N, C-alpha and C positions, 0 to 999 in steps of 0.2 A: 491852436487852430483845430476846430472840430472836423473830423473826417466825415464826408458825405457818403452815406450808404445808398446806392442806387438800387431800387426795387423794380423800376418800370422803364422800358425803352419805348419811345413813340417814334415811328418811322413814317415820314412822308413816302408816297409810293413813286409817282412819276418824277424821274430825275434824281431820285435818292436811292431807293432800293432797286429800281429798275430804270434803265435808259429806254424810255418809250417815246422819246421826242419825235423821231422820224415816223414811227408807226402812227402816232396821233396825227401828225401833219398829213401824211398820205391818206389817212382815212377821211379827214375833213375835206381835203382837196377832191378826192373821189366822190364824196357825198354831194358836194355842191356842184361839181361839174355834171354829175348825173342828173341833177335837178335843173340844170341850165344856168347856173350861176358861175361865172368865170372866177377862178382863184388859182394862183400859182403857189408852189411850195415856198418860194422866197417871200411872197407877200404875207402868207400865213405866219411864217417864222418871225418876220420883222414886226408885224402889227398886232397879231392876235394870240400868239402862243401863250398858254397859261390861263386864258380866260375860261370861265365856265361856259358850257355849250350855249345856253340860252342868251347870255350876254354877247357872245361872239356872233350869233345869228342876228341879234338885234342890231349890232354894229354894222353888219352887212346889209341892213335895210330890210330884213325879213320881218314884217310886222304882224303877220297872221299867226296867232298862238298855235293853231292846229298844224300849220305848215312847219313851224319850228319844232313841234313835238315829233312830227313825222320824220324830219331831218335828223333829229337827235337819235331816234330809234334806228334809223338807217345807218348812221355813223357807228353805233354800237355793233350793228350786224356786220359792217365792213371791216371794223377794226382788227379782228383776228386774222384777216387775210394778209395782214402786213406784219405778223408776229415774227417773221424771219429776221426782222431788224431789231427786235427787242433783246436786250442783254441784261442779265442779272449782275448787280454789284456784289460779286462773290465774297470779297474780303469783309464787307459790311455784314452780309448775311451769315457768314461763318462766325463772325464776332457775336452776332445776336444768338446764334444757336448755342455757342459756348455759354453765354449769359443765361440762357434758359436752363442749361444743364446744371448751373449753379444755383437754380431756384428763382431766377428773374423772370419777368413777364415781358412779352413783346407784342405791341399792337401796330397795325397799319392805321394811320390817321391822315386822311386825304380829303380834299374838297372835291375830288373827282367822282365820277359815276360808279356806284357799287358794281354794276354789271361789267363795266370796263376793267375795274380792279380784279374782280373774280376771274374774268376771262384771261387776263394777263398772268395772274398768279397760277392759274391752272396750266398755262403754257410753260411757265417756269418750274413747275413741279412743286409749288408751295401751297399748302392747304390752309383753310380757315380753321377756326377754333374746333370744329367738330369733324374735320376731314383728315384722314391719313393721306400723306403724300410722300413721294420719294425724297424730296429735299426738305422735309420738315414742315412745320406749320406755325402760324402766328396764334397768339392767344386771344386776339380780338381784332375786329375791323370796324372803323368808324369812317363813314363817307360823307359827302356833301349833304345828303338828304337827312342826316342825323342832327344837324344844327341849323339854326336860322341864319346866323351871321358867319360868313366865310372868312378865311384868312384875308387881311392881317389881324382880324379879331382873334383872340386866343381861345374862343369858345370850344372848338373841336378838341384841343389839347386838354383843356380843363375838364371837359366831359369825360374823356378817356380816363383821366386821373380819378374823377369821381367814381366811375364804374369799377375801377380797380381798388379804390380805397387808399390811394397814394397821394402824398403832398407834392408840390413842386420841387421841394428839396430832395425828394426821393426819385425824381424823374429826370431822364435824359432824352432829349429830342434830336433827331437827325433831319435836316432840311436842306434844300438846295436853292430855293428862290428867295428873292428879297421879301416878298409878302409872307412867306413861310417863316423866315428868320424873324421878322417883326412879330408874328404871332407867337413864336416860341419865346421871344424876349418878354412879351407882355404876360405870358403865362407864369413867369417867375422861375421856370425850370432852367437847368443848364442845357446847352445845345451845341451840336456840331453843325458846321456848314460843309456840305458836300459840293465840290466844284469840279468843273471840267478842266480847269487850268489851275495848277498849283501856284499859290501865291507865296508871300513871305510867311513862313511858319516858325513861330517862336518855340522855345523849349517846352512851353506848357501846352502846346497844341499837338494833336494827334493826326496822322495822315493815313488814309486808306487809299490804295492805288489799284486801279484796274485799267484795261485799255481805254475805257470811256470815262472813267472817273479818276482824276489824277490828284485830287487834294481834298482835305477836310479840315475845317478849323473849329476848335471848341471854344466856347465862350460861356461866361456866366453873366446873368443879368445884373 
């Protein structure tokens, strides 16, 4: 059996590296209520969480592109006011920093807004490729605007691999959502699933545990 040497780790952001679920929910609820559109936290969580902003606003019946763009920008502006609810997956991030010290590369690969990612990372003390930060930095960031097809298409992961000059066999992906896991599987790389509830973990699987992230499952395509 040939041993796989991992050179690149690709991290989803929301729900994987950081627990941003409540902050995102509160920001969307505040944005729509401010504009006169009723929305509850429970409704957003149950029906819309994980959608891209434009898709979510279309689903809410907001048809004017200018209004959708205005609401998108307002949500970005309000998002940091709820950062007291954001928590870093410290065991995962510590693992990634150790990987970097051994010569590996770590990227954020998310279909979310780059502005939202940058703001949340700044709050967590994590820098981008050219930023010094107290809690370290990633080697690259790829957001939703960088690819045409979003997850479950594997394009975002494949593009990050291309930019780093790595193959799928040299790459490990961390994800939390069903669509993210499907994108990881299609990319051909190995992948971990980060979950809020620990499931049945076999001897070949690895677990990362924090107060908000209690399990992770590793799989190969």
